[in-house]
mmCIF file of the protein (N, C-alpha, C, O) and its ligand, coordinates in Angstrom:
data_MODEL
# 
_entry.id   MODEL 
# 
loop_
_entity.id 
_entity.type 
_entity.pdbx_number_of_molecules 
1 polymer     1 
2 non-polymer 1 
# 
_entity_poly.entity_id                      1 
_entity_poly.type                           'polypeptide(L)' 
_entity_poly.nstd_linkage                   no 
_entity_poly.nstd_monomer                   no 
_entity_poly.pdbx_seq_one_letter_code       MQQLISRSTGRDLLRCRRCGTEFPEGRATTDGWHYSCPKDGCEATGIGDGLKRLD 
_entity_poly.pdbx_seq_one_letter_code_can   MQQLISRSTGRDLLRCRRCGTEFPEGRATTDGWHYSCPKDGCEATGIGDGLKRLD 
_entity_poly.pdbx_strand_id                 A 
# 
loop_
_entity_poly_seq.entity_id 
_entity_poly_seq.num 
_entity_poly_seq.mon_id 
_entity_poly_seq.hetero 
1 1  MET n 
1 2  GLN n 
1 3  GLN n 
1 4  LEU n 
1 5  ILE n 
1 6  SER n 
1 7  ARG n 
1 8  SER n 
1 9  THR n 
1 10 GLY n 
1 11 ARG n 
1 12 ASP n 
1 13 LEU n 
1 14 LEU n 
1 15 ARG n 
1 16 CYS n 
1 17 ARG n 
1 18 ARG n 
1 19 CYS n 
1 20 GLY n 
1 21 THR n 
1 22 GLU n 
1 23 PHE n 
1 24 PRO n 
1 25 GLU n 
1 26 GLY n 
1 27 ARG n 
1 28 ALA n 
1 29 THR n 
1 30 THR n 
1 31 ASP n 
1 32 GLY n 
1 33 TRP n 
1 34 HIS n 
1 35 TYR n 
1 36 SER n 
1 37 CYS n 
1 38 PRO n 
1 39 LYS n 
1 40 ASP n 
1 41 GLY n 
1 42 CYS n 
1 43 GLU n 
1 44 ALA n 
1 45 THR n 
1 46 GLY n 
1 47 ILE n 
1 48 GLY n 
1 49 ASP n 
1 50 GLY n 
1 51 LEU n 
1 52 LYS n 
1 53 ARG n 
1 54 LEU n 
1 55 ASP n 
# 
loop_
_struct_asym.id 
_struct_asym.entity_id 
A 1 
B 2 
# 
loop_
_chem_comp.id 
_chem_comp.type 
_chem_comp.mon_nstd_flag 
ALA 'L-peptide linking' y 
ARG 'L-peptide linking' y 
ASP 'L-peptide linking' y 
CYS 'L-peptide linking' y 
GLN 'L-peptide linking' y 
GLU 'L-peptide linking' y 
GLY 'peptide linking'   y 
HIS 'L-peptide linking' y 
ILE 'L-peptide linking' y 
LEU 'L-peptide linking' y 
LYS 'L-peptide linking' y 
MET 'L-peptide linking' y 
PHE 'L-peptide linking' y 
PRO 'L-peptide linking' y 
SER 'L-peptide linking' y 
THR 'L-peptide linking' y 
TRP 'L-peptide linking' y 
TYR 'L-peptide linking' y 
ZN  non-polymer         . 
# 
_pdbx_entity_nonpoly.entity_id   2 
_pdbx_entity_nonpoly.name        ? 
_pdbx_entity_nonpoly.comp_id     ZN 
# 
_pdbx_nonpoly_scheme.asym_id         B 
_pdbx_nonpoly_scheme.entity_id       2 
_pdbx_nonpoly_scheme.mon_id          ZN 
_pdbx_nonpoly_scheme.ndb_seq_num     1 
_pdbx_nonpoly_scheme.pdb_seq_num     101 
_pdbx_nonpoly_scheme.auth_seq_num    101 
_pdbx_nonpoly_scheme.pdb_mon_id      ZN 
_pdbx_nonpoly_scheme.auth_mon_id     ZN 
_pdbx_nonpoly_scheme.pdb_strand_id   A 
_pdbx_nonpoly_scheme.pdb_ins_code    . 
# 
loop_
_atom_site.group_PDB 
_atom_site.id 
_atom_site.type_symbol 
_atom_site.label_atom_id 
_atom_site.label_alt_id 
_atom_site.label_comp_id 
_atom_site.label_asym_id 
_atom_site.label_entity_id 
_atom_site.label_seq_id 
_atom_site.pdbx_PDB_ins_code 
_atom_site.Cartn_x 
_atom_site.Cartn_y 
_atom_site.Cartn_z 
_atom_site.occupancy 
_atom_site.B_iso_or_equiv 
_atom_site.pdbx_formal_charge 
_atom_site.auth_seq_id 
_atom_site.auth_comp_id 
_atom_site.auth_asym_id 
_atom_site.auth_atom_id 
_atom_site.pdbx_PDB_model_num 
ATOM   1   N  N  . MET A 1 1  ? 0.825   -1.213 0.127   1.00 0.00 ? 1   MET A N  1 
ATOM   2   C  CA . MET A 1 1  ? -0.105  0.070  -0.068  1.00 0.00 ? 1   MET A CA 1 
ATOM   3   C  C  . MET A 1 1  ? 0.896   1.171  -0.103  1.00 0.00 ? 1   MET A C  1 
ATOM   4   O  O  . MET A 1 1  ? 1.730   1.279  0.797   1.00 0.00 ? 1   MET A O  1 
ATOM   5   N  N  . GLN A 1 2  ? 0.849   1.914  -1.013  1.00 0.00 ? 2   GLN A N  1 
ATOM   6   C  CA . GLN A 1 2  ? 1.759   3.021  -1.157  1.00 0.00 ? 2   GLN A CA 1 
ATOM   7   C  C  . GLN A 1 2  ? 0.965   4.015  -1.847  1.00 0.00 ? 2   GLN A C  1 
ATOM   8   O  O  . GLN A 1 2  ? 1.098   4.120  -3.067  1.00 0.00 ? 2   GLN A O  1 
ATOM   9   N  N  . GLN A 1 3  ? 0.041   4.860  -1.132  1.00 0.00 ? 3   GLN A N  1 
ATOM   10  C  CA . GLN A 1 3  ? -0.944  5.714  -1.831  1.00 0.00 ? 3   GLN A CA 1 
ATOM   11  C  C  . GLN A 1 3  ? -1.215  7.049  -0.969  1.00 0.00 ? 3   GLN A C  1 
ATOM   12  O  O  . GLN A 1 3  ? -0.988  7.090  0.240   1.00 0.00 ? 3   GLN A O  1 
ATOM   13  N  N  . LEU A 1 4  ? -1.641  7.960  -1.589  1.00 0.00 ? 4   LEU A N  1 
ATOM   14  C  CA . LEU A 1 4  ? -2.086  9.193  -0.797  1.00 0.00 ? 4   LEU A CA 1 
ATOM   15  C  C  . LEU A 1 4  ? -0.953  9.691  0.153   1.00 0.00 ? 4   LEU A C  1 
ATOM   16  O  O  . LEU A 1 4  ? 0.236   9.777  -0.154  1.00 0.00 ? 4   LEU A O  1 
ATOM   17  N  N  . ILE A 1 5  ? -1.454  9.970  1.227   1.00 0.00 ? 5   ILE A N  1 
ATOM   18  C  CA . ILE A 1 5  ? -0.855  10.657 2.457   1.00 0.00 ? 5   ILE A CA 1 
ATOM   19  C  C  . ILE A 1 5  ? 0.793   10.538 2.427   1.00 0.00 ? 5   ILE A C  1 
ATOM   20  O  O  . ILE A 1 5  ? 1.492   11.505 2.728   1.00 0.00 ? 5   ILE A O  1 
ATOM   21  N  N  . SER A 1 6  ? 1.363   9.231  2.028   1.00 0.00 ? 6   SER A N  1 
ATOM   22  C  CA . SER A 1 6  ? 2.877   9.170  2.460   1.00 0.00 ? 6   SER A CA 1 
ATOM   23  C  C  . SER A 1 6  ? 3.743   10.046 1.383   1.00 0.00 ? 6   SER A C  1 
ATOM   24  O  O  . SER A 1 6  ? 4.963   10.183 1.477   1.00 0.00 ? 6   SER A O  1 
ATOM   25  N  N  . ARG A 1 7  ? 3.103   10.504 0.555   1.00 0.00 ? 7   ARG A N  1 
ATOM   26  C  CA . ARG A 1 7  ? 3.831   11.108 -0.684  1.00 0.00 ? 7   ARG A CA 1 
ATOM   27  C  C  . ARG A 1 7  ? 3.763   12.689 -0.557  1.00 0.00 ? 7   ARG A C  1 
ATOM   28  O  O  . ARG A 1 7  ? 4.325   13.335 -1.442  1.00 0.00 ? 7   ARG A O  1 
ATOM   29  N  N  . SER A 1 8  ? 3.129   13.355 0.455   1.00 0.00 ? 8   SER A N  1 
ATOM   30  C  CA . SER A 1 8  ? 2.744   14.627 0.670   1.00 0.00 ? 8   SER A CA 1 
ATOM   31  C  C  . SER A 1 8  ? 4.175   15.399 0.527   1.00 0.00 ? 8   SER A C  1 
ATOM   32  O  O  . SER A 1 8  ? 5.171   14.879 1.031   1.00 0.00 ? 8   SER A O  1 
ATOM   33  N  N  . THR A 1 9  ? 4.278   16.738 -0.215  1.00 0.00 ? 9   THR A N  1 
ATOM   34  C  CA . THR A 1 9  ? 5.507   17.400 0.091   1.00 0.00 ? 9   THR A CA 1 
ATOM   35  C  C  . THR A 1 9  ? 5.034   18.750 0.869   1.00 0.00 ? 9   THR A C  1 
ATOM   36  O  O  . THR A 1 9  ? 5.822   19.554 1.366   1.00 0.00 ? 9   THR A O  1 
ATOM   37  N  N  . GLY A 1 10 ? 3.775   18.851 0.889   1.00 0.00 ? 10  GLY A N  1 
ATOM   38  C  CA . GLY A 1 10 ? 3.326   20.070 1.615   1.00 0.00 ? 10  GLY A CA 1 
ATOM   39  C  C  . GLY A 1 10 ? 2.452   19.615 2.832   1.00 0.00 ? 10  GLY A C  1 
ATOM   40  O  O  . GLY A 1 10 ? 1.824   18.559 2.752   1.00 0.00 ? 10  GLY A O  1 
ATOM   41  N  N  . ARG A 1 11 ? 2.408   20.284 3.798   1.00 0.00 ? 11  ARG A N  1 
ATOM   42  C  CA . ARG A 1 11 ? 1.689   19.754 5.192   1.00 0.00 ? 11  ARG A CA 1 
ATOM   43  C  C  . ARG A 1 11 ? 0.361   20.157 5.109   1.00 0.00 ? 11  ARG A C  1 
ATOM   44  O  O  . ARG A 1 11 ? -0.448  19.604 5.854   1.00 0.00 ? 11  ARG A O  1 
ATOM   45  N  N  . ASP A 1 12 ? 0.006   20.985 4.368   1.00 0.00 ? 12  ASP A N  1 
ATOM   46  C  CA . ASP A 1 12 ? -1.437  21.412 4.432   1.00 0.00 ? 12  ASP A CA 1 
ATOM   47  C  C  . ASP A 1 12 ? -2.295  20.532 3.790   1.00 0.00 ? 12  ASP A C  1 
ATOM   48  O  O  . ASP A 1 12 ? -1.898  19.812 2.873   1.00 0.00 ? 12  ASP A O  1 
ATOM   49  N  N  . LEU A 1 13 ? -3.716  20.528 4.291   1.00 0.00 ? 13  LEU A N  1 
ATOM   50  C  CA . LEU A 1 13 ? -4.593  19.605 3.866   1.00 0.00 ? 13  LEU A CA 1 
ATOM   51  C  C  . LEU A 1 13 ? -5.497  20.410 3.012   1.00 0.00 ? 13  LEU A C  1 
ATOM   52  O  O  . LEU A 1 13 ? -6.012  21.408 3.515   1.00 0.00 ? 13  LEU A O  1 
ATOM   53  N  N  . LEU A 1 14 ? -5.718  20.142 1.948   1.00 0.00 ? 14  LEU A N  1 
ATOM   54  C  CA . LEU A 1 14 ? -6.826  20.642 0.910   1.00 0.00 ? 14  LEU A CA 1 
ATOM   55  C  C  . LEU A 1 14 ? -8.136  19.670 0.563   1.00 0.00 ? 14  LEU A C  1 
ATOM   56  O  O  . LEU A 1 14 ? -8.135  18.449 0.407   1.00 0.00 ? 14  LEU A O  1 
ATOM   57  N  N  . ARG A 1 15 ? -9.023  20.410 0.509   1.00 0.00 ? 15  ARG A N  1 
ATOM   58  C  CA . ARG A 1 15 ? -10.480 19.686 0.312   1.00 0.00 ? 15  ARG A CA 1 
ATOM   59  C  C  . ARG A 1 15 ? -10.998 20.334 -1.029  1.00 0.00 ? 15  ARG A C  1 
ATOM   60  O  O  . ARG A 1 15 ? -10.798 21.531 -1.235  1.00 0.00 ? 15  ARG A O  1 
ATOM   61  N  N  . CYS A 1 16 ? -11.684 19.518 -1.972  1.00 0.00 ? 16  CYS A N  1 
ATOM   62  C  CA . CYS A 1 16 ? -11.894 19.907 -3.127  1.00 0.00 ? 16  CYS A CA 1 
ATOM   63  C  C  . CYS A 1 16 ? -13.561 20.341 -2.877  1.00 0.00 ? 16  CYS A C  1 
ATOM   64  O  O  . CYS A 1 16 ? -14.408 19.651 -2.309  1.00 0.00 ? 16  CYS A O  1 
ATOM   65  N  N  . ARG A 1 17 ? -13.711 21.474 -3.385  1.00 0.00 ? 17  ARG A N  1 
ATOM   66  C  CA . ARG A 1 17 ? -15.056 22.037 -3.265  1.00 0.00 ? 17  ARG A CA 1 
ATOM   67  C  C  . ARG A 1 17 ? -16.245 21.222 -4.414  1.00 0.00 ? 17  ARG A C  1 
ATOM   68  O  O  . ARG A 1 17 ? -17.461 21.408 -4.356  1.00 0.00 ? 17  ARG A O  1 
ATOM   69  N  N  . ARG A 1 18 ? -15.698 20.508 -5.203  1.00 0.00 ? 18  ARG A N  1 
ATOM   70  C  CA . ARG A 1 18 ? -16.750 19.981 -6.058  1.00 0.00 ? 18  ARG A CA 1 
ATOM   71  C  C  . ARG A 1 18 ? -16.889 18.467 -5.670  1.00 0.00 ? 18  ARG A C  1 
ATOM   72  O  O  . ARG A 1 18 ? -18.048 18.061 -5.581  1.00 0.00 ? 18  ARG A O  1 
ATOM   73  N  N  . CYS A 1 19 ? -15.982 17.663 -5.452  1.00 0.00 ? 19  CYS A N  1 
ATOM   74  C  CA . CYS A 1 19 ? -16.098 16.385 -5.243  1.00 0.00 ? 19  CYS A CA 1 
ATOM   75  C  C  . CYS A 1 19 ? -15.918 15.834 -3.727  1.00 0.00 ? 19  CYS A C  1 
ATOM   76  O  O  . CYS A 1 19 ? -16.112 14.707 -3.270  1.00 0.00 ? 19  CYS A O  1 
ATOM   77  N  N  . GLY A 1 20 ? -15.493 16.993 -3.135  1.00 0.00 ? 20  GLY A N  1 
ATOM   78  C  CA . GLY A 1 20 ? -15.320 16.646 -1.470  1.00 0.00 ? 20  GLY A CA 1 
ATOM   79  C  C  . GLY A 1 20 ? -14.099 16.001 -1.035  1.00 0.00 ? 20  GLY A C  1 
ATOM   80  O  O  . GLY A 1 20 ? -13.828 15.871 0.159   1.00 0.00 ? 20  GLY A O  1 
ATOM   81  N  N  . THR A 1 21 ? -13.339 15.585 -1.994  1.00 0.00 ? 21  THR A N  1 
ATOM   82  C  CA . THR A 1 21 ? -11.972 14.539 -1.797  1.00 0.00 ? 21  THR A CA 1 
ATOM   83  C  C  . THR A 1 21 ? -11.093 15.649 -0.830  1.00 0.00 ? 21  THR A C  1 
ATOM   84  O  O  . THR A 1 21 ? -11.092 16.872 -0.973  1.00 0.00 ? 21  THR A O  1 
ATOM   85  N  N  . GLU A 1 22 ? -10.418 14.930 0.098   1.00 0.00 ? 22  GLU A N  1 
ATOM   86  C  CA . GLU A 1 22 ? -9.315  15.619 0.792   1.00 0.00 ? 22  GLU A CA 1 
ATOM   87  C  C  . GLU A 1 22 ? -8.026  14.996 0.468   1.00 0.00 ? 22  GLU A C  1 
ATOM   88  O  O  . GLU A 1 22 ? -7.928  13.771 0.385   1.00 0.00 ? 22  GLU A O  1 
ATOM   89  N  N  . PHE A 1 23 ? -6.975  15.835 0.270   1.00 0.00 ? 23  PHE A N  1 
ATOM   90  C  CA . PHE A 1 23 ? -5.604  15.473 0.028   1.00 0.00 ? 23  PHE A CA 1 
ATOM   91  C  C  . PHE A 1 23 ? -4.594  16.451 0.504   1.00 0.00 ? 23  PHE A C  1 
ATOM   92  O  O  . PHE A 1 23 ? -4.908  17.636 0.621   1.00 0.00 ? 23  PHE A O  1 
ATOM   93  N  N  . PRO A 1 24 ? -3.360  16.013 0.796   1.00 0.00 ? 24  PRO A N  1 
ATOM   94  C  CA . PRO A 1 24 ? -2.073  16.903 0.817   1.00 0.00 ? 24  PRO A CA 1 
ATOM   95  C  C  . PRO A 1 24 ? -2.026  17.882 -0.253  1.00 0.00 ? 24  PRO A C  1 
ATOM   96  O  O  . PRO A 1 24 ? -2.443  17.665 -1.391  1.00 0.00 ? 24  PRO A O  1 
ATOM   97  N  N  . GLU A 1 25 ? -1.518  18.936 0.138   1.00 0.00 ? 25  GLU A N  1 
ATOM   98  C  CA . GLU A 1 25 ? -1.069  20.012 -0.631  1.00 0.00 ? 25  GLU A CA 1 
ATOM   99  C  C  . GLU A 1 25 ? -0.205  19.562 -1.832  1.00 0.00 ? 25  GLU A C  1 
ATOM   100 O  O  . GLU A 1 25 ? -0.406  20.055 -2.941  1.00 0.00 ? 25  GLU A O  1 
ATOM   101 N  N  . GLY A 1 26 ? 0.720   18.665 -1.633  1.00 0.00 ? 26  GLY A N  1 
ATOM   102 C  CA . GLY A 1 26 ? 1.562   18.113 -2.257  1.00 0.00 ? 26  GLY A CA 1 
ATOM   103 C  C  . GLY A 1 26 ? 0.982   17.112 -3.385  1.00 0.00 ? 26  GLY A C  1 
ATOM   104 O  O  . GLY A 1 26 ? 1.776   16.667 -4.214  1.00 0.00 ? 26  GLY A O  1 
ATOM   105 N  N  . ARG A 1 27 ? -0.339  16.757 -3.436  1.00 0.00 ? 27  ARG A N  1 
ATOM   106 C  CA . ARG A 1 27 ? -0.681  16.118 -4.289  1.00 0.00 ? 27  ARG A CA 1 
ATOM   107 C  C  . ARG A 1 27 ? -1.683  16.856 -5.338  1.00 0.00 ? 27  ARG A C  1 
ATOM   108 O  O  . ARG A 1 27 ? -2.224  16.240 -6.257  1.00 0.00 ? 27  ARG A O  1 
ATOM   109 N  N  . ALA A 1 28 ? -1.847  18.087 -5.125  1.00 0.00 ? 28  ALA A N  1 
ATOM   110 C  CA . ALA A 1 28 ? -2.590  18.808 -5.898  1.00 0.00 ? 28  ALA A CA 1 
ATOM   111 C  C  . ALA A 1 28 ? -1.929  19.747 -6.753  1.00 0.00 ? 28  ALA A C  1 
ATOM   112 O  O  . ALA A 1 28 ? -2.546  20.469 -7.537  1.00 0.00 ? 28  ALA A O  1 
ATOM   113 N  N  . THR A 1 29 ? -0.457  19.752 -6.594  1.00 0.00 ? 29  THR A N  1 
ATOM   114 C  CA . THR A 1 29 ? 0.416   20.539 -7.445  1.00 0.00 ? 29  THR A CA 1 
ATOM   115 C  C  . THR A 1 29 ? 1.639   20.222 -7.844  1.00 0.00 ? 29  THR A C  1 
ATOM   116 O  O  . THR A 1 29 ? 2.424   19.883 -6.959  1.00 0.00 ? 29  THR A O  1 
ATOM   117 N  N  . THR A 1 30 ? 2.028   20.244 -8.993  1.00 0.00 ? 30  THR A N  1 
ATOM   118 C  CA . THR A 1 30 ? 3.461   19.920 -9.426  1.00 0.00 ? 30  THR A CA 1 
ATOM   119 C  C  . THR A 1 30 ? 4.431   20.745 -9.358  1.00 0.00 ? 30  THR A C  1 
ATOM   120 O  O  . THR A 1 30 ? 5.614   20.409 -9.326  1.00 0.00 ? 30  THR A O  1 
ATOM   121 N  N  . ASP A 1 31 ? 3.905   22.183 -9.323  1.00 0.00 ? 31  ASP A N  1 
ATOM   122 C  CA . ASP A 1 31 ? 4.931   23.367 -9.363  1.00 0.00 ? 31  ASP A CA 1 
ATOM   123 C  C  . ASP A 1 31 ? 4.973   24.229 -8.199  1.00 0.00 ? 31  ASP A C  1 
ATOM   124 O  O  . ASP A 1 31 ? 5.665   25.243 -8.106  1.00 0.00 ? 31  ASP A O  1 
ATOM   125 N  N  . GLY A 1 32 ? 4.122   23.725 -7.241  1.00 0.00 ? 32  GLY A N  1 
ATOM   126 C  CA . GLY A 1 32 ? 3.672   24.681 -5.955  1.00 0.00 ? 32  GLY A CA 1 
ATOM   127 C  C  . GLY A 1 32 ? 3.014   26.190 -6.342  1.00 0.00 ? 32  GLY A C  1 
ATOM   128 O  O  . GLY A 1 32 ? 3.051   27.146 -5.568  1.00 0.00 ? 32  GLY A O  1 
ATOM   129 N  N  . TRP A 1 33 ? 2.495   26.216 -7.489  1.00 0.00 ? 33  TRP A N  1 
ATOM   130 C  CA . TRP A 1 33 ? 1.861   27.393 -8.052  1.00 0.00 ? 33  TRP A CA 1 
ATOM   131 C  C  . TRP A 1 33 ? 0.522   27.128 -8.554  1.00 0.00 ? 33  TRP A C  1 
ATOM   132 O  O  . TRP A 1 33 ? -0.376  27.946 -8.352  1.00 0.00 ? 33  TRP A O  1 
ATOM   133 N  N  . HIS A 1 34 ? 0.344   26.183 -9.112  1.00 0.00 ? 34  HIS A N  1 
ATOM   134 C  CA . HIS A 1 34 ? -1.143  25.909 -9.957  1.00 0.00 ? 34  HIS A CA 1 
ATOM   135 C  C  . HIS A 1 34 ? -1.581  24.678 -9.235  1.00 0.00 ? 34  HIS A C  1 
ATOM   136 O  O  . HIS A 1 34 ? -0.755  23.765 -9.208  1.00 0.00 ? 34  HIS A O  1 
ATOM   137 N  N  . TYR A 1 35 ? -2.718  24.486 -8.651  1.00 0.00 ? 35  TYR A N  1 
ATOM   138 C  CA . TYR A 1 35 ? -3.301  23.768 -8.043  1.00 0.00 ? 35  TYR A CA 1 
ATOM   139 C  C  . TYR A 1 35 ? -4.584  23.213 -8.616  1.00 0.00 ? 35  TYR A C  1 
ATOM   140 O  O  . TYR A 1 35 ? -5.433  23.995 -9.044  1.00 0.00 ? 35  TYR A O  1 
ATOM   141 N  N  . SER A 1 36 ? -4.784  21.831 -8.651  1.00 0.00 ? 36  SER A N  1 
ATOM   142 C  CA . SER A 1 36 ? -5.885  21.265 -9.065  1.00 0.00 ? 36  SER A CA 1 
ATOM   143 C  C  . SER A 1 36 ? -6.017  19.959 -8.425  1.00 0.00 ? 36  SER A C  1 
ATOM   144 O  O  . SER A 1 36 ? -5.080  19.303 -7.970  1.00 0.00 ? 36  SER A O  1 
ATOM   145 N  N  . CYS A 1 37 ? -7.723  19.506 -8.422  1.00 0.00 ? 37  CYS A N  1 
ATOM   146 C  CA . CYS A 1 37 ? -8.029  18.319 -8.142  1.00 0.00 ? 37  CYS A CA 1 
ATOM   147 C  C  . CYS A 1 37 ? -7.428  16.916 -8.404  1.00 0.00 ? 37  CYS A C  1 
ATOM   148 O  O  . CYS A 1 37 ? -7.722  16.410 -9.487  1.00 0.00 ? 37  CYS A O  1 
ATOM   149 N  N  . PRO A 1 38 ? -6.669  16.249 -7.608  1.00 0.00 ? 38  PRO A N  1 
ATOM   150 C  CA . PRO A 1 38 ? -6.025  14.991 -7.988  1.00 0.00 ? 38  PRO A CA 1 
ATOM   151 C  C  . PRO A 1 38 ? -6.932  13.938 -8.442  1.00 0.00 ? 38  PRO A C  1 
ATOM   152 O  O  . PRO A 1 38 ? -6.458  12.981 -9.053  1.00 0.00 ? 38  PRO A O  1 
ATOM   153 N  N  . LYS A 1 39 ? -8.246  14.015 -8.198  1.00 0.00 ? 39  LYS A N  1 
ATOM   154 C  CA . LYS A 1 39 ? -9.087  13.046 -8.321  1.00 0.00 ? 39  LYS A CA 1 
ATOM   155 C  C  . LYS A 1 39 ? -9.531  12.955 -10.232 1.00 0.00 ? 39  LYS A C  1 
ATOM   156 O  O  . LYS A 1 39 ? -9.837  13.892 -10.970 1.00 0.00 ? 39  LYS A O  1 
ATOM   157 N  N  . ASP A 1 40 ? -9.416  11.589 -10.537 1.00 0.00 ? 40  ASP A N  1 
ATOM   158 C  CA . ASP A 1 40 ? -9.955  11.515 -12.084 1.00 0.00 ? 40  ASP A CA 1 
ATOM   159 C  C  . ASP A 1 40 ? -11.242 12.084 -12.429 1.00 0.00 ? 40  ASP A C  1 
ATOM   160 O  O  . ASP A 1 40 ? -12.248 11.869 -11.752 1.00 0.00 ? 40  ASP A O  1 
ATOM   161 N  N  . GLY A 1 41 ? -11.230 12.826 -13.501 1.00 0.00 ? 41  GLY A N  1 
ATOM   162 C  CA . GLY A 1 41 ? -12.509 13.276 -13.937 1.00 0.00 ? 41  GLY A CA 1 
ATOM   163 C  C  . GLY A 1 41 ? -12.941 14.668 -13.392 1.00 0.00 ? 41  GLY A C  1 
ATOM   164 O  O  . GLY A 1 41 ? -13.800 15.346 -13.955 1.00 0.00 ? 41  GLY A O  1 
ATOM   165 N  N  . CYS A 1 42 ? -12.244 15.078 -12.177 1.00 0.00 ? 42  CYS A N  1 
ATOM   166 C  CA . CYS A 1 42 ? -12.767 16.393 -11.362 1.00 0.00 ? 42  CYS A CA 1 
ATOM   167 C  C  . CYS A 1 42 ? -11.891 17.439 -11.912 1.00 0.00 ? 42  CYS A C  1 
ATOM   168 O  O  . CYS A 1 42 ? -10.669 17.289 -11.924 1.00 0.00 ? 42  CYS A O  1 
ATOM   169 N  N  . GLU A 1 43 ? -12.508 18.566 -12.398 1.00 0.00 ? 43  GLU A N  1 
ATOM   170 C  CA . GLU A 1 43 ? -11.716 19.809 -13.015 1.00 0.00 ? 43  GLU A CA 1 
ATOM   171 C  C  . GLU A 1 43 ? -11.612 20.957 -12.201 1.00 0.00 ? 43  GLU A C  1 
ATOM   172 O  O  . GLU A 1 43 ? -11.419 22.061 -12.711 1.00 0.00 ? 43  GLU A O  1 
ATOM   173 N  N  . ALA A 1 44 ? -11.741 20.772 -10.762 1.00 0.00 ? 44  ALA A N  1 
ATOM   174 C  CA . ALA A 1 44 ? -11.885 21.982 -9.969  1.00 0.00 ? 44  ALA A CA 1 
ATOM   175 C  C  . ALA A 1 44 ? -10.386 22.244 -9.689  1.00 0.00 ? 44  ALA A C  1 
ATOM   176 O  O  . ALA A 1 44 ? -9.653  21.360 -9.246  1.00 0.00 ? 44  ALA A O  1 
ATOM   177 N  N  . THR A 1 45 ? -9.955  23.525 -9.973  1.00 0.00 ? 45  THR A N  1 
ATOM   178 C  CA . THR A 1 45 ? -8.838  24.068 -9.795  1.00 0.00 ? 45  THR A CA 1 
ATOM   179 C  C  . THR A 1 45 ? -8.629  25.424 -9.174  1.00 0.00 ? 45  THR A C  1 
ATOM   180 O  O  . THR A 1 45 ? -9.566  26.222 -9.209  1.00 0.00 ? 45  THR A O  1 
ATOM   181 N  N  . GLY A 1 46 ? -7.371  25.794 -8.550  1.00 0.00 ? 46  GLY A N  1 
ATOM   182 C  CA . GLY A 1 46 ? -7.153  26.808 -7.744  1.00 0.00 ? 46  GLY A CA 1 
ATOM   183 C  C  . GLY A 1 46 ? -7.645  26.914 -6.313  1.00 0.00 ? 46  GLY A C  1 
ATOM   184 O  O  . GLY A 1 46 ? -8.787  26.593 -5.983  1.00 0.00 ? 46  GLY A O  1 
ATOM   185 N  N  . ILE A 1 47 ? -6.587  27.452 -5.354  1.00 0.00 ? 47  ILE A N  1 
ATOM   186 C  CA . ILE A 1 47 ? -7.007  27.607 -3.871  1.00 0.00 ? 47  ILE A CA 1 
ATOM   187 C  C  . ILE A 1 47 ? -8.054  28.509 -3.900  1.00 0.00 ? 47  ILE A C  1 
ATOM   188 O  O  . ILE A 1 47 ? -7.966  29.426 -4.716  1.00 0.00 ? 47  ILE A O  1 
ATOM   189 N  N  . GLY A 1 48 ? -9.219  28.435 -3.043  1.00 0.00 ? 48  GLY A N  1 
ATOM   190 C  CA . GLY A 1 48 ? -10.111 29.298 -2.763  1.00 0.00 ? 48  GLY A CA 1 
ATOM   191 C  C  . GLY A 1 48 ? -11.015 29.217 -3.709  1.00 0.00 ? 48  GLY A C  1 
ATOM   192 O  O  . GLY A 1 48 ? -12.165 29.460 -3.343  1.00 0.00 ? 48  GLY A O  1 
ATOM   193 N  N  . ASP A 1 49 ? -10.816 28.891 -5.060  1.00 0.00 ? 49  ASP A N  1 
ATOM   194 C  CA . ASP A 1 49 ? -12.017 28.665 -5.967  1.00 0.00 ? 49  ASP A CA 1 
ATOM   195 C  C  . ASP A 1 49 ? -12.650 27.327 -6.132  1.00 0.00 ? 49  ASP A C  1 
ATOM   196 O  O  . ASP A 1 49 ? -13.821 27.086 -5.837  1.00 0.00 ? 49  ASP A O  1 
ATOM   197 N  N  . GLY A 1 50 ? -11.709 26.382 -6.675  1.00 0.00 ? 50  GLY A N  1 
ATOM   198 C  CA . GLY A 1 50 ? -12.104 25.067 -6.709  1.00 0.00 ? 50  GLY A CA 1 
ATOM   199 C  C  . GLY A 1 50 ? -11.653 24.130 -5.457  1.00 0.00 ? 50  GLY A C  1 
ATOM   200 O  O  . GLY A 1 50 ? -12.146 23.022 -5.248  1.00 0.00 ? 50  GLY A O  1 
ATOM   201 N  N  . LEU A 1 51 ? -10.701 24.699 -4.701  1.00 0.00 ? 51  LEU A N  1 
ATOM   202 C  CA . LEU A 1 51 ? -10.034 23.845 -3.632  1.00 0.00 ? 51  LEU A CA 1 
ATOM   203 C  C  . LEU A 1 51 ? -10.033 24.613 -2.212  1.00 0.00 ? 51  LEU A C  1 
ATOM   204 O  O  . LEU A 1 51 ? -9.751  25.810 -2.286  1.00 0.00 ? 51  LEU A O  1 
ATOM   205 N  N  . LYS A 1 52 ? -10.265 24.175 -1.129  1.00 0.00 ? 52  LYS A N  1 
ATOM   206 C  CA . LYS A 1 52 ? -10.294 24.905 0.140   1.00 0.00 ? 52  LYS A CA 1 
ATOM   207 C  C  . LYS A 1 52 ? -9.095  24.211 1.062   1.00 0.00 ? 52  LYS A C  1 
ATOM   208 O  O  . LYS A 1 52 ? -8.819  23.026 1.251   1.00 0.00 ? 52  LYS A O  1 
ATOM   209 N  N  . ARG A 1 53 ? -8.587  25.258 1.483   1.00 0.00 ? 53  ARG A N  1 
ATOM   210 C  CA . ARG A 1 53 ? -7.407  25.001 2.360   1.00 0.00 ? 53  ARG A CA 1 
ATOM   211 C  C  . ARG A 1 53 ? -7.922  24.629 3.844   1.00 0.00 ? 53  ARG A C  1 
ATOM   212 O  O  . ARG A 1 53 ? -8.653  25.408 4.455   1.00 0.00 ? 53  ARG A O  1 
ATOM   213 N  N  . LEU A 1 54 ? -7.520  23.446 4.372   1.00 0.00 ? 54  LEU A N  1 
ATOM   214 C  CA . LEU A 1 54 ? -7.840  23.117 5.775   1.00 0.00 ? 54  LEU A CA 1 
ATOM   215 C  C  . LEU A 1 54 ? -6.886  23.410 6.816   1.00 0.00 ? 54  LEU A C  1 
ATOM   216 O  O  . LEU A 1 54 ? -5.753  22.957 6.655   1.00 0.00 ? 54  LEU A O  1 
ATOM   217 N  N  . ASP A 1 55 ? -7.094  23.981 7.695   1.00 0.00 ? 55  ASP A N  1 
ATOM   218 C  CA . ASP A 1 55 ? -6.223  24.371 8.933   1.00 0.00 ? 55  ASP A CA 1 
ATOM   219 C  C  . ASP A 1 55 ? -6.348  23.500 10.064  1.00 0.00 ? 55  ASP A C  1 
ATOM   220 O  O  . ASP A 1 55 ? -5.703  23.722 11.089  1.00 0.00 ? 55  ASP A O  1 
HETATM 221 ZN ZN . ZN  B 2 .  ? -12.363 17.353 -6.985  1.00 0.00 2 101 ZN  A ZN 1 
# 
């Protein structure tokens, strides 16, 4: 089992406003600038717009 959480590069947790999936920040971005939901078929992008940062 090597999935999800173990590979996060960022410590913050994000939640998708569209599909409700929660994932670490590192899974949602490749360059640390552009964010998008990692779930297949979901097109939510952007912090605050498509994704919500959880504290
Ligand atoms: Zn999503």
